[in-house]
DSSP file (Angstrom, degrees, kcal/mol; ACC not computed):
  #  RESIDUE AA STRUCTURE BP1 BP2  ACC     N-H-->O    O-->H-N    N-H-->O    O-->H-N    TCO  KAPPA ALPHA  PHI   PSI    X-CA   Y-CA   Z-CA
    1    1 A M              0   0    0      0, 0.0     2,-0.4     0, 0.0    19,-0.2   0.000 360.0 360.0 360.0 145.2    0.0    0.0    0.0
    2    2 A K  B     -A   19   0A   0     17,-2.8    17,-3.4    15,-0.1     2,-0.3  -0.961 360.0-132.9-124.2 143.5    1.2    3.5   -0.7
    3    3 A S        -     0   0    0     -2,-0.4     2,-0.5    15,-0.3    14,-0.1  -0.645  16.3-146.3 -88.7 147.3    0.3    6.7    1.1
    4    4 A V        -     0   0    0     12,-0.4    12,-2.2    13,-0.3     2,-0.4  -0.963  14.7-173.0-116.8 127.8   -0.5    9.8   -1.0
    5    5 A S  E     -B   15   0B   0     -2,-0.5     2,-0.4    10,-0.2    10,-0.2  -0.924   4.8-160.5-118.2 145.4    0.4   13.2    0.3
    6    6 A T  E     -B   14   0B   0      8,-2.7     8,-2.9    -2,-0.4     2,-0.6  -0.950  17.9-127.1-124.9 147.3   -0.7   16.5   -1.3
    7    7 A L  E     -B   13   0B   0     -2,-0.4     6,-0.2     6,-0.2     2,-0.1  -0.822  26.6-143.3 -93.3 122.2    0.9   20.0   -0.9
    8    8 A R    >   -     0   0    0      4,-3.3     3,-1.7    -2,-0.6    -1,-0.0  -0.365  25.1-107.9 -80.2 164.6   -1.7   22.6    0.1
    9    9 A A  T 3  S+     0   0    0      1,-0.3    -1,-0.1     2,-0.1    -2,-0.0   0.800 119.2  57.0 -62.8 -30.4   -1.6   26.2   -1.2
   10   10 A N  T 3  S-     0   0    0      2,-0.1    -1,-0.3     1,-0.1     3,-0.1   0.405 122.7-103.8 -84.3   4.1   -0.4   27.5    2.2
   11   11 A G  S <  S+     0   0    0     -3,-1.7     2,-0.1     1,-0.3    -2,-0.1   0.334  80.6 127.3  94.8  -8.0    2.6   25.2    2.1
   12   12 A S        -     0   0    0     -5,-0.1    -4,-3.3     1,-0.0     2,-0.5  -0.461  56.6-126.3 -81.9 159.3    1.3   22.6    4.5
   13   13 A I  E     -B    7   0B   0     -6,-0.2     2,-0.5    -2,-0.1    -6,-0.2  -0.897  17.7-160.2-107.9 130.8    1.2   18.9    3.6
   14   14 A Q  E     -B    6   0B   0     -8,-2.9    -8,-2.7    -2,-0.5     2,-0.3  -0.943   8.1-149.0-111.8 125.1   -2.0   16.9    3.9
   15   15 A G  E     -B    5   0B   0     -2,-0.5     2,-0.3   -10,-0.2   -10,-0.2  -0.640  12.4-159.2 -88.2 149.7   -1.8   13.1    4.0
   16   16 A T        -     0   0    0    -12,-2.2   -12,-0.4    -2,-0.3     3,-0.1  -0.740  35.4 -69.5-120.2 171.7   -4.6   11.0    2.6
   17   17 A C        -     0   0    0     -2,-0.3   -13,-0.3     1,-0.1    -1,-0.1  -0.267  62.3 -95.3 -59.2 143.1   -5.7    7.5    3.2
   18   18 A P        -     0   0    0      0, 0.0     2,-0.4     0, 0.0   -15,-0.3  -0.332  38.5-140.2 -59.9 142.4   -3.3    4.9    1.9
   19   19 A Q  B     -A    2   0A   0    -17,-3.4   -17,-2.8    -3,-0.1     2,-0.5  -0.881  12.4-124.5-107.1 138.8   -4.2    3.6   -1.5
   20   20 A R        -     0   0    0     -2,-0.4     2,-0.3   -19,-0.2   -17,-0.0  -0.679  24.4-127.4 -82.2 127.5   -3.8   -0.1   -2.4
   21   21 A A        -     0   0    0     -2,-0.5    -1,-0.0     1,-0.1     0, 0.0  -0.558  27.2-115.2 -73.1 137.3   -1.6   -0.7   -5.4
   22   22 A E        -     0   0    0     -2,-0.3    -1,-0.1     1,-0.1     0, 0.0  -0.525  30.5-112.6 -72.4 135.9   -3.4   -2.8   -8.1
   23   23 A P        -     0   0    0      0, 0.0    -1,-0.1     0, 0.0     4,-0.1  -0.423  18.8-129.7 -67.0 145.8   -1.7   -6.2   -8.6
   24   24 A P  S    S+     0   0    0      0, 0.0     2,-0.3     0, 0.0    -2,-0.1   0.746  87.5  38.5 -70.1 -21.5   -0.2   -6.5  -12.1
   25   25 A F  S    S-     0   0    0      1,-0.0    78,-0.1    79,-0.0    79,-0.1  -0.842  92.0 -93.7-128.2 163.2   -1.9   -9.8  -12.8
   26   26 A S        -     0   0    0     -2,-0.3    79,-0.1    77,-0.2    -1,-0.0  -0.363  23.1-135.7 -69.1 152.6   -5.2  -11.4  -12.1
   27   27 A N        +     0   0    0     -2,-0.1     2,-0.1    -4,-0.1    -1,-0.1   0.363  66.4 124.0 -87.5   3.9   -5.7  -13.6   -9.0
   28   28 A R        -     0   0    0      1,-0.0    77,-0.8    78,-0.0     2,-0.5  -0.417  46.6-158.5 -72.5 136.8   -7.5  -16.2  -11.1
   29   29 A I  E     -c  105   0C   0     -2,-0.1     2,-0.7    75,-0.1    77,-0.2  -0.972  10.8-142.2-116.5 128.0   -6.2  -19.8  -11.2
   30   30 A E  E     -c  106   0C   0     75,-3.0    77,-2.7    -2,-0.5     2,-0.5  -0.809  20.4-159.5 -87.7 119.0   -7.0  -22.1  -14.0
   31   31 A L  E     +c  107   0C   0     -2,-0.7    33,-3.0    33,-0.2     2,-0.3  -0.885  16.2 171.1-106.4 124.1   -7.6  -25.6  -12.5
   32   32 A T  E     -cD 108  63C   0     75,-2.4    77,-2.2    -2,-0.5     2,-0.4  -0.887  21.5-147.2-128.1 159.9   -7.3  -28.6  -14.8
   33   33 A S  E     -cD 109  62C   0     29,-2.2    29,-1.4    -2,-0.3     2,-0.3  -0.972  14.5-168.5-125.4 145.6   -7.3  -32.3  -14.4
   34   34 A R  E     -cD 110  61C   0     75,-2.7    77,-2.6    -2,-0.4     2,-0.5  -0.886  13.5-133.9-130.0 159.3   -5.4  -34.8  -16.6
   35   35 A A  E     -c  111   0C   0     25,-2.5     2,-0.8    -2,-0.3    77,-0.2  -0.966   3.5-158.9-122.1 127.4   -5.4  -38.6  -17.0
   36   36 A L  E     +c  112   0C   0     75,-3.3    77,-2.2    -2,-0.5     2,-0.5  -0.911  25.9 178.2 -99.7 107.9   -2.4  -40.9  -17.1
   37   37 A I        -     0   0    0     -2,-0.8     8,-2.2     8,-0.4     2,-0.4  -0.956   9.5-178.4-120.4 123.9   -3.8  -44.0  -18.8
   38   38 A K  B     -G   44   0D   0     -2,-0.5     6,-0.2    75,-0.4     2,-0.1  -0.939  15.9-142.0-117.6 143.4   -1.8  -47.1  -19.6
   39   39 A N    >   -     0   0    0      4,-2.2     3,-2.1    -2,-0.4     6,-0.0  -0.321  40.5 -85.9 -92.0-177.4   -3.1  -50.2  -21.3
   40   40 A E  T 3  S+     0   0    0      1,-0.3    -1,-0.1     2,-0.1    -2,-0.0   0.705 128.9  54.9 -64.4 -19.7   -2.1  -53.8  -20.6
   41   41 A R  T 3  S-     0   0    0      2,-0.1    -1,-0.3     0, 0.0    -3,-0.0   0.414 120.1-108.1 -91.5   1.1    0.9  -53.5  -23.0
   42   42 A G  S <  S+     0   0    0     -3,-2.1     2,-0.2     1,-0.3    -2,-0.1   0.564  71.0 144.5  84.9   8.7    2.2  -50.5  -21.1
   43   43 A C        -     0   0    0     90,-0.0    -4,-2.2     1,-0.0     2,-0.4  -0.532  43.6-132.7 -79.6 148.8    1.3  -48.0  -23.9
   44   44 A I  E     -GH  38 134D   0     90,-2.7    90,-2.4    -6,-0.2     2,-0.6  -0.818  11.2-126.6-105.1 142.3    0.2  -44.6  -22.8
   45   45 A L  E     + H   0 133D   0     -8,-2.2    -8,-0.4    -2,-0.4     2,-0.3  -0.775  33.5 175.9 -89.2 122.2   -2.9  -42.8  -24.2
   46   46 A L  E     - H   0 132D   0     86,-2.5    86,-2.6    -2,-0.6     2,-0.3  -0.912   9.0-161.4-124.1 154.5   -2.2  -39.3  -25.6
   47   47 A V  E     -IH  58 131D   0     11,-3.2    11,-2.1    -2,-0.3     2,-0.5  -0.894  15.0-138.5-131.0 158.8   -4.4  -36.8  -27.4
   48   48 A R  E     -IH  57 130D   0     82,-2.4    81,-2.8    -2,-0.3    82,-1.4  -0.985  25.2-150.7-116.0 132.9   -4.1  -33.8  -29.5
   49   49 A S  E >   - H   0 128D   0      7,-0.5     3,-0.9    -2,-0.5    79,-0.2  -0.786  20.1-136.0-106.9 145.4   -6.5  -31.0  -28.8
   50   50 A K  T 3  S+     0   0    0     77,-1.4    78,-0.1    -2,-0.3    -1,-0.1   0.784 109.9  47.7 -63.2 -26.8   -8.0  -28.4  -31.1
   51   51 A N  T 3  S+     0   0    0     76,-0.5    -1,-0.2     2,-0.1     2,-0.2   0.480  88.0 106.6 -95.7  -3.4   -7.3  -25.8  -28.4
   52   52 A S  S X  S-     0   0    0     -3,-0.9     3,-1.2     1,-0.1     2,-0.2  -0.516  76.6-107.8 -82.9 146.3   -3.7  -26.8  -27.6
   53   53 A A  G >  S-     0   0    0      1,-0.2     3,-1.1    -2,-0.2    -1,-0.1  -0.472  98.7  -0.6 -68.3 136.0   -0.8  -24.6  -28.7
   54   54 A N  G 3  S-     0   0    0      1,-0.2    -1,-0.2    -2,-0.2    -2,-0.0   0.607 111.4 -89.7  61.8  15.6    1.2  -26.1  -31.5
   55   55 A C  G <   +     0   0    0     -3,-1.2    -1,-0.2    -6,-0.2     2,-0.1   0.885  69.7 177.1  50.3  45.7   -0.9  -29.3  -31.6
   56   56 A L    <   -     0   0    0     -3,-1.1    -7,-0.5     1,-0.1     2,-0.2  -0.481  33.4-109.2 -78.7 149.8    1.3  -31.0  -29.0
   57   57 A W  E     +Ij  48 141D   0     83,-3.3    85,-2.5    82,-0.2     2,-0.3  -0.567  50.4 160.4 -73.6 141.1    0.5  -34.5  -27.7
   58   58 A Q  E     -I   47   0D   0    -11,-2.1   -11,-3.2    -2,-0.2     3,-0.1  -0.954  45.2 -81.6-153.0 169.2   -0.7  -34.5  -24.1
   59   59 A M        -     0   0    0     -2,-0.3   -13,-0.2   -13,-0.2   -23,-0.1  -0.517  60.1 -96.7 -72.3 145.8   -2.5  -36.5  -21.6
   60   60 A P  S    S+     0   0    0      0, 0.0   -25,-2.5     0, 0.0     2,-0.3  -0.321  71.6 107.6 -64.0 148.2   -6.3  -36.2  -21.9
   61   61 A G  E     -D   34   0C   0    -27,-0.2     2,-0.3    16,-0.1   -27,-0.2  -0.924  39.3-151.8 162.3 177.0   -8.0  -33.7  -19.6
   62   62 A R  E     -D   33   0C   0    -29,-1.4   -29,-2.2    -2,-0.3     2,-0.1  -0.959  39.4 -62.0-162.1 172.3   -9.7  -30.4  -19.4
   63   63 A Q  E     -D   32   0C   0     -2,-0.3     2,-0.3   -31,-0.2   -31,-0.3  -0.408  58.9-110.1 -65.3 142.4  -10.4  -27.4  -17.2
   64   64 A I        -     0   0    0    -33,-3.0   -33,-0.2    -2,-0.1    -1,-0.1  -0.594  32.9-124.5 -79.9 133.5  -12.5  -28.3  -14.1
   65   65 A G    >   -     0   0    0     -2,-0.3     3,-1.8     4,-0.2     2,-0.1  -0.347  34.9 -84.1 -77.3 157.4  -16.0  -27.0  -14.1
   66   66 A R  T 3  S+     0   0    0      1,-0.3    -1,-0.1    -2,-0.1     3,-0.1  -0.376 116.1  11.9 -60.7 131.4  -17.6  -24.8  -11.5
   67   67 A G  T 3  S+     0   0    0      1,-0.3     2,-0.4    -2,-0.1    -1,-0.3   0.608 102.5 121.0  77.2  12.3  -18.8  -26.9   -8.5
   68   68 A E    <   -     0   0    0     -3,-1.8    -1,-0.3     3,-0.0     2,-0.1  -0.888  62.0-125.2-112.1 137.6  -17.1  -30.0   -9.8
   69   69 A S     >  -     0   0    0     -2,-0.4     4,-1.9     1,-0.1    -4,-0.2  -0.420  24.9-117.1 -74.5 157.7  -14.5  -32.0   -7.9
   70   70 A C  H  > S+     0   0    0      1,-0.2     4,-1.5     2,-0.2    -1,-0.1   0.918 114.4  48.1 -60.5 -45.1  -11.1  -32.6   -9.6
   71   71 A A  H  > S+     0   0    0      1,-0.2     4,-1.5     2,-0.2    -1,-0.2   0.909 112.9  46.5 -65.4 -43.3  -11.6  -36.4   -9.6
   72   72 A M  H  > S+     0   0    0      1,-0.2     4,-2.5     2,-0.2    -1,-0.2   0.801 105.6  62.5 -70.6 -26.8  -15.1  -36.2  -11.1
   73   73 A S  H  X S+     0   0    0     -4,-1.9     4,-2.7     1,-0.2    -1,-0.2   0.911 104.1  46.4 -62.1 -43.0  -14.0  -33.7  -13.6
   74   74 A I  H  X S+     0   0    0     -4,-1.5     4,-2.4     2,-0.2     5,-0.2   0.871 110.8  52.7 -71.5 -34.3  -11.6  -36.2  -15.2
   75   75 A V  H  X S+     0   0    0     -4,-1.5     4,-1.7     2,-0.2    -2,-0.2   0.944 113.7  43.9 -61.4 -47.6  -14.3  -38.9  -15.2
   76   76 A R  H  X S+     0   0    0     -4,-2.5     4,-3.0     2,-0.2     5,-0.2   0.932 113.7  50.4 -62.1 -47.4  -16.6  -36.6  -17.0
   77   77 A C  H  X S+     0   0    0     -4,-2.7     4,-3.1     1,-0.2     5,-0.4   0.917 110.6  47.9 -60.0 -46.6  -14.0  -35.4  -19.5
   78   78 A L  H  X S+     0   0    0     -4,-2.4     4,-1.6     1,-0.2     6,-1.4   0.849 114.4  47.3 -66.3 -33.6  -12.9  -38.9  -20.5
   79   79 A H  H  X S+     0   0    0     -4,-1.7     4,-1.2     4,-0.2    -2,-0.2   0.940 117.2  42.0 -69.9 -46.9  -16.5  -40.0  -21.0
   80   80 A D  H  < S+     0   0    0     -4,-3.0    45,-0.4    -5,-0.2    -2,-0.2   0.918 126.0  31.5 -65.7 -45.0  -17.4  -36.9  -23.0
   81   81 A D  H  < S+     0   0    0     -4,-3.1    42,-2.0    -5,-0.2    -3,-0.2   0.779 135.6  20.4 -89.3 -28.8  -14.2  -36.7  -25.1
   82   82 A L  H  < S-     0   0    0     -4,-1.6    39,-1.7    -5,-0.4    -3,-0.2   0.436  93.0-122.8-124.5  -2.5  -13.2  -40.4  -25.5
   83   83 A G     <  +     0   0    0     -4,-1.2     2,-0.3    -5,-0.4    -4,-0.2   0.766  67.2 128.0  68.6  26.4  -16.4  -42.4  -24.7
   84   84 A I        -     0   0    0     -6,-1.4     2,-0.6    34,-0.1    -1,-0.2  -0.883  57.0-134.6-118.1 148.7  -14.8  -44.4  -21.9
   85   85 A L  E     +E  117   0C   0     32,-2.5    31,-3.0    -2,-0.3    32,-1.7  -0.890  40.5 167.4 -98.3 125.2  -16.0  -45.0  -18.3
   86   86 A T  E     -E  115   0C   0     -2,-0.6    29,-0.2    29,-0.3    -7,-0.1  -0.794  30.0-149.1-133.8 170.0  -13.0  -44.5  -15.9
   87   87 A W  E     -E  114   0C   0     27,-2.0    27,-2.4    -2,-0.3     2,-0.3  -0.961  24.9-123.4-143.4 128.9  -12.1  -44.2  -12.3
   88   88 A P  E     -E  113   0C   0      0, 0.0    25,-0.3     0, 0.0     3,-0.1  -0.555  24.3-175.2 -71.1 129.5   -9.1  -42.2  -10.9
   89   89 A V  E     -     0   0C   0     23,-3.3    68,-0.3     1,-0.4     2,-0.3   0.869  61.3 -16.6 -92.6 -45.5   -6.9  -44.5   -8.8
   90   90 A S  E     -E  112   0C   0     22,-1.1    22,-3.1    66,-0.1     2,-0.4  -0.989  63.7-105.4-157.4 155.8   -4.3  -42.1   -7.5
   91   91 A A  E     +EF 111 155C   0     64,-2.2    64,-3.3    -2,-0.3    20,-0.3  -0.746  36.7 172.8 -82.2 131.6   -2.9  -38.6   -8.0
   92   92 A V  E     +     0   0C   0     18,-3.0     2,-0.3    -2,-0.4    61,-0.3   0.600  57.8  16.5-116.9 -16.9    0.5  -38.9   -9.6
   93   93 A F  E     -E  110   0C   0     17,-1.4    17,-3.3    62,-0.1     2,-0.5  -0.970  49.9-161.0-160.7 139.6    1.6  -35.4  -10.5
   94   94 A I  E     -E  109   0C   0     -2,-0.3     2,-0.6    15,-0.2    15,-0.2  -0.992  11.6-161.7-123.6 124.8    0.7  -31.8   -9.7
   95   95 A N  E     -E  108   0C   0     13,-3.0    13,-2.6    -2,-0.5     2,-0.6  -0.924   7.2-176.4-109.1 114.5    1.8  -29.1  -12.1
   96   96 A D  E     +E  107   0C   0     -2,-0.6     2,-0.4    11,-0.2    11,-0.2  -0.937  16.7 170.0-112.9 108.7    1.8  -25.6  -10.6
   97   97 A Q  E     -E  106   0C   0      9,-3.0     9,-3.1    -2,-0.6     2,-0.5  -0.959  20.9-167.5-131.0 137.0    2.8  -23.1  -13.3
   98   98 A F  E     -E  105   0C   0     -2,-0.4     2,-0.8     7,-0.2     7,-0.2  -0.989  14.3-147.1-124.9 127.5    2.8  -19.3  -13.5
   99   99 A D     >  -     0   0    0      5,-2.5     4,-2.6    -2,-0.5     5,-0.4  -0.824   7.4-165.3 -94.2 107.3    3.2  -17.4  -16.8
  100  100 A D  T  4 S+     0   0    0     -2,-0.8    -1,-0.2     1,-0.2     5,-0.0   0.822  86.3  47.9 -61.7 -32.6    5.1  -14.2  -16.0
  101  101 A I  T  4 S+     0   0    0      1,-0.1    -1,-0.2    -3,-0.1    -2,-0.0   0.957 124.7  25.8 -76.4 -51.6    4.2  -12.7  -19.4
  102  102 A G  T  4 S-     0   0    0      2,-0.1    -2,-0.2   -77,-0.0    -1,-0.1   0.651  97.0-130.4 -88.8 -15.7    0.5  -13.4  -19.6
  103  103 A G     <  +     0   0    0     -4,-2.6     2,-0.5     1,-0.3   -77,-0.2   0.653  54.4 148.3  76.9  15.2   -0.1  -13.6  -15.8
  104  104 A L        -     0   0    0     -5,-0.4    -5,-2.5   -79,-0.1     2,-0.6  -0.740  33.4-158.8 -89.6 127.4   -1.9  -16.9  -16.1
  105  105 A H  E     -cE  29  98C   0    -77,-0.8   -75,-3.0    -2,-0.5     2,-0.4  -0.926  12.6-171.5-104.6 120.7   -1.6  -19.2  -13.1
  106  106 A T  E     -cE  30  97C   0     -9,-3.1    -9,-3.0    -2,-0.6     2,-0.5  -0.949  11.5-173.5-118.1 131.6   -2.4  -22.9  -14.0
  107  107 A L  E     -cE  31  96C   0    -77,-2.7   -75,-2.4    -2,-0.4     2,-0.4  -0.989  11.6-177.5-122.7 120.6   -2.7  -25.7  -11.5
  108  108 A S  E     -cE  32  95C   0    -13,-2.6   -13,-3.0    -2,-0.5     2,-0.5  -0.972  12.8-159.1-125.3 131.9   -3.1  -29.2  -13.0
  109  109 A I  E     -cE  33  94C   0    -77,-2.2   -75,-2.7    -2,-0.4     2,-0.5  -0.940   9.0-155.8-110.7 125.1   -3.6  -32.5  -11.2
  110  110 A T  E     -cE  34  93C   0    -17,-3.3   -18,-3.0    -2,-0.5   -17,-1.4  -0.883  10.0-164.4-103.4 128.7   -2.7  -35.7  -13.1
  111  111 A Y  E     -cE  35  91C   0    -77,-2.6   -75,-3.3    -2,-0.5     2,-0.5  -0.884  24.1-125.4-109.8 139.6   -4.5  -38.9  -12.0
  112  112 A A  E     -cE  36  90C   0    -22,-3.1   -23,-3.3    -2,-0.4   -22,-1.1  -0.757  43.0-161.0 -74.0 128.0   -3.5  -42.5  -12.8
  113  113 A V  E     - E   0  88C   0    -77,-2.2   -75,-0.4    -2,-0.5     2,-0.4  -0.930  17.3-149.1-124.7 138.4   -6.8  -43.7  -14.3
  114  114 A S  E     - E   0  87C   0    -27,-2.4   -27,-2.0    -2,-0.4     2,-0.6  -0.871  20.2-129.6-102.1 137.2   -8.3  -47.2  -14.8
  115  115 A I  E     - E   0  86C   0     -2,-0.4   -29,-0.3   -29,-0.2     3,-0.1  -0.777  23.0-178.2 -85.2 122.3  -10.6  -47.8  -17.7
  116  116 A L  E     -     0   0C   0    -31,-3.0     2,-0.3    -2,-0.6   -30,-0.2   0.824  67.3  -9.0 -88.3 -37.2  -13.8  -49.6  -16.5
  117  117 A S  E    S+ E   0  85C   0    -32,-1.7   -32,-2.5     0, 0.0    -1,-0.3  -0.984  98.2  40.1-160.0 152.9  -15.5  -49.9  -19.9
  118  118 A G        -     0   0    0     -2,-0.3   -34,-0.1   -34,-0.2   -35,-0.1  -0.079  68.6 -96.3  97.4 163.6  -15.1  -48.8  -23.5
  119  119 A E        -     0   0    0    -36,-0.2    -1,-0.0   -37,-0.1     0, 0.0  -0.985  47.3-104.1-117.7 127.3  -12.3  -48.3  -25.9
  120  120 A P        +     0   0    0      0, 0.0     2,-0.3     0, 0.0   -37,-0.2  -0.238  53.5 154.1 -57.1 130.8  -10.9  -44.8  -26.3
  121  121 A R        -     0   0    0    -39,-1.7     2,-0.4     9,-0.0   -37,-0.1  -0.978  51.0 -95.8-151.6 150.2  -12.1  -43.0  -29.4
  122  122 A V        -     0   0    0     -2,-0.3   -40,-0.2     9,-0.2     2,-0.1  -0.556  47.4-156.7 -70.2 126.3  -12.5  -39.3  -30.4
  123  123 A T    >   -     0   0    0    -42,-2.0     3,-0.8    -2,-0.4     5,-0.3  -0.315  31.9 -94.9 -97.0-178.5  -16.2  -38.4  -29.8
  124  124 A A  T 3  S+     0   0    0      1,-0.2   -43,-0.1    -2,-0.1    -2,-0.1   0.292  93.5 105.9 -80.6  10.1  -18.3  -35.7  -31.3
  125  125 A S  T 3  S-     0   0    0    -45,-0.4    -1,-0.2   -44,-0.1   -44,-0.1   0.782  80.9-136.2 -62.1 -24.9  -17.6  -33.4  -28.3
  126  126 A G  S <  S+     0   0    0     -3,-0.8   -76,-0.1     2,-0.2    -1,-0.1   0.510  75.7 107.0  84.2   4.4  -15.4  -31.4  -30.6
  127  127 A Q  S    S+     0   0    0    -78,-0.1   -77,-1.4    -4,-0.1   -76,-0.5   0.774  72.8  48.9 -86.1 -27.1  -12.6  -31.0  -28.0
  128  128 A L  E     -H   49   0D   0     -5,-0.3   -79,-0.2   -79,-0.2    -2,-0.2  -0.856  47.9-169.8-120.4 149.4  -10.1  -33.5  -29.5
  129  129 A D  E    S+     0   0D   0    -81,-2.8     2,-0.3     1,-0.3   -80,-0.2   0.749  78.2   2.6 -96.2 -35.1   -8.6  -34.0  -33.0
  130  130 A E  E     -H   48   0D   0    -82,-1.4   -82,-2.4    -9,-0.1     2,-0.4  -0.998  50.3-166.4-157.0 146.6   -6.8  -37.3  -32.3
  131  131 A A  E     +H   47   0D   0     -2,-0.3     2,-0.3   -84,-0.2   -84,-0.2  -0.997  22.4 164.9-136.8 135.3   -6.3  -40.0  -29.6
  132  132 A R  E     -H   46   0D   0    -86,-2.6   -86,-2.5    -2,-0.4     2,-0.4  -0.999  35.2-120.8-153.3 146.7   -3.6  -42.7  -29.9
  133  133 A W  E     -H   45   0D   0     -2,-0.3     2,-0.4   -88,-0.2   -88,-0.2  -0.718  30.6-164.3 -85.2 137.7   -1.7  -45.3  -27.8
  134  134 A F  E     -H   44   0D   0    -90,-2.4   -90,-2.7    -2,-0.4     3,-0.1  -0.989  24.4-169.2-127.9 132.0    2.1  -44.9  -27.7
  135  135 A G  S    S+     0   0    0     -2,-0.4     2,-0.3   -92,-0.2    -1,-0.1   0.800  90.0  22.5 -80.9 -33.4    4.7  -47.4  -26.6
  136  136 A Q  S    S-     0   0    0    -92,-0.1    -1,-0.2   -93,-0.0   -92,-0.0  -0.953 101.7 -92.2-129.0 151.1    7.3  -44.6  -26.7
  137  137 A L        -     0   0    0     -2,-0.3     3,-0.1    -3,-0.1     4,-0.1  -0.410  43.0-138.5 -64.9 133.0    6.8  -40.9  -26.5
  138  138 A P        -     0   0    0      0, 0.0     3,-0.2     0, 0.0     2,-0.1  -0.269  31.4 -81.7 -79.7 173.6    6.4  -39.3  -29.9
  139  139 A E  S    S+     0   0    0      1,-0.2   -82,-0.2    -2,-0.0     0, 0.0  -0.456 109.9  39.5 -67.6 150.0    7.9  -36.0  -30.9
  140  140 A G  S    S+     0   0    0      1,-0.2   -83,-3.3    -2,-0.1     2,-0.4   0.963  73.6 155.9  75.6  54.3    6.0  -32.9  -29.8
  141  141 A V  B     -j   57   0D   0    -85,-0.2    -1,-0.2    -3,-0.2   -83,-0.2  -0.888  46.0-105.6-111.4 143.2    4.8  -33.8  -26.3
  142  142 A T     >  -     0   0    0    -85,-2.5     4,-1.8    -2,-0.4     3,-0.2  -0.297  23.1-123.4 -65.1 151.0    3.9  -31.2  -23.7
  143  143 A K  H  > S+     0   0    0      1,-0.2     4,-2.6     2,-0.2     5,-0.2   0.868 112.2  59.1 -61.4 -37.5    6.4  -30.7  -20.8
  144  144 A E  H  > S+     0   0    0      1,-0.2     4,-2.3     2,-0.2    -1,-0.2   0.888 104.3  50.6 -59.6 -40.4    3.7  -31.5  -18.3
  145  145 A T  H  > S+     0   0    0     -3,-0.2     4,-2.2     2,-0.2    -1,-0.2   0.927 110.6  48.2 -63.6 -46.1    3.2  -35.0  -19.9
  146  146 A V  H  X S+     0   0    0     -4,-1.8     4,-1.6     1,-0.2    -2,-0.2   0.927 112.8  48.3 -61.1 -45.6    6.9  -35.7  -19.7
  147  147 A C  H  X S+     0   0    0     -4,-2.6     4,-1.0     1,-0.2    -1,-0.2   0.895 110.6  50.8 -63.5 -40.8    7.1  -34.6  -16.1
  148  148 A A  H  < S+     0   0    0     -4,-2.3     3,-0.4     1,-0.2    -1,-0.2   0.892 110.3  49.5 -65.1 -38.8    4.1  -36.7  -15.1
  149  149 A L  H  < S+     0   0    0     -4,-2.2    -1,-0.2     1,-0.2    -2,-0.2   0.814 110.6  50.5 -69.8 -29.3    5.5  -39.8  -16.7
  150  150 A E  H  < S+     0   0    0     -4,-1.6    -1,-0.2    -5,-0.2    -2,-0.2   0.641  86.9 106.9 -81.1 -15.1    8.9  -39.2  -14.9
  151  151 A S     <  -     0   0    0     -4,-1.0   -58,-0.0    -3,-0.4    -3,-0.0  -0.443  44.6-177.5 -67.6 132.7    7.1  -38.8  -11.5
  152  152 A R        +     0   0    0     -2,-0.2     2,-0.3     2,-0.0    -1,-0.1   0.449  51.9  96.9-108.6  -4.6    7.6  -41.9   -9.3
  153  153 A E        -     0   0    0    -61,-0.3     2,-0.5     2,-0.0    -2,-0.0  -0.649  55.5-158.3 -90.0 142.5    5.5  -40.7   -6.4
  154  154 A I        -     0   0    0     -2,-0.3     2,-0.6   -61,-0.0   -62,-0.2  -0.986   6.1-158.4-118.1 129.4    1.9  -41.8   -5.9
  155  155 A V  B     -F   91   0C   0    -64,-3.3   -64,-2.2    -2,-0.5     2,-0.1  -0.930  12.9-137.4-111.1 119.4   -0.3  -39.6   -3.8
  156  156 A M        -     0   0    0     -2,-0.6     2,-0.3   -66,-0.2   -66,-0.1  -0.483  28.6-174.1 -71.9 146.1   -3.4  -41.2   -2.3
  157  157 A F        -     0   0    0    -68,-0.3     2,-0.5    -2,-0.1    -1,-0.0  -0.929  22.4-137.7-139.1 162.7   -6.5  -39.0   -2.5
  158  158 A R        -     0   0    0     -2,-0.3     2,-0.4   -68,-0.0   -87,-0.1  -0.991  15.5-155.4-123.1 123.9  -10.1  -39.0   -1.3
  159  159 A A              0   0    0     -2,-0.5    -2,-0.0     1,-0.1   -90,-0.0  -0.836 360.0 360.0 -99.1 134.3  -12.8  -37.9   -3.6
  160  160 A S              0   0    0     -2,-0.4    -1,-0.1     0, 0.0   -91,-0.0   0.363 360.0 360.0-133.1 360.0  -16.0  -36.6   -2.1
């Protein structure tokens, strides 16, 4: 906070109430959930999104909706975008990123997810261009995906 003083015509100084400096960036945090899905052969499911920068491969997921838990968000997203029924088993990676230039703060939670039914396919939701199983990481993968795959910690969670 900064104080503001003004000089009166008679030479005296009058102080005013401190003014709060405006923060340079928004306080808004974009919260997303991602799914780390492996099949029985150890291949990982990656997607390309119409909305992703540079059409990079990434783990499926989306921004969490208002009033929605992180775990239920990934269940909804995978059903809507890939037509599969899933359940998050554990949290495996948290990505906390702040963009100094744009001022966007992103918090993303990656869950190890089990497929309960269905075979992943791009649905008519319009969110994805492509979904594919990979035995090895292809060129053009997001940094978040690489970091989540390198994570060796499993964090137990409780969904309510």
